[in-house]
C-alpha positions in Angstrom: -59.3 38.5 7.0 -58.7 35.0 8.4 -55.3 33.3 8.7 -53.4 36.0 6.8 -53.6 38.4 9.7 -52.3 35.8 12.2 -49.4 35.0 9.8 -48.6 38.7 9.5 -48.6 39.2 13.3 -46.4 36.1 13.8 -44.0 37.3 11.1 -43.7 40.7 12.7 -43.1 39.0 16.0 -40.4 36.7 14.6 -38.7 39.5 12.7 -38.7 41.7 15.8 -37.3 38.9 18.0 -34.4 38.3 15.5 -33.6 41.9 15.1 -33.6 42.4 18.9 -31.3 39.4 19.4 -28.9 40.6 16.8 -28.8 44.1 18.2 -28.3 42.8 21.7 -25.4 40.6 20.6 -23.9 43.7 19.0 -24.1 45.6 22.2 -26.9 47.9 21.0 -29.4 47.3 23.8 -31.2 50.6 23.5 -31.8 50.2 19.8 -33.0 46.6 20.4 -35.5 47.9 22.9 -36.7 50.5 20.4 -37.0 48.0 17.6 -39.1 45.7 19.9 -41.3 48.6 20.9 -41.8 49.5 17.2 -42.9 45.9 16.5 -45.4 46.0 19.3 -46.8 49.4 18.1 -47.2 48.0 14.6 -49.1 44.9 15.8 -51.2 47.1 18.1 -52.3 49.2 15.2 -53.2 46.1 13.2 -55.2 44.7 16.1 -57.0 48.1 16.7 -58.0 48.2 13.0 -59.4 44.6 13.3 -61.3 45.6 16.5 -62.7 48.7 14.7 -63.9 46.5 11.8 -65.5 44.1 14.3 -67.5 46.9 16.0 -68.5 48.2 12.6 -69.8 44.8 11.6 -71.7 44.4 14.9 -73.2 47.8 14.5 -74.4 47.1 10.9 -75.6 43.6 11.9 -77.9 45.0 14.6 -78.8 48.1 12.6 -77.4 50.4 15.3 -76.7 54.0 14.5 
């Protein structure tokens, strides 16, 4: 769960940036915006999963129900 998550997030960000720039150069600004939004949503779900795991770990560590 360490560095691999950071590398995945950075890879998604880099891929989203490249796709966005290519689409903007092609004159497809709306599709570029949607691709950027899709990348943000994917990363958001990844981070929400990590936060959920963090809260689960804290709950089990302090024996909370």
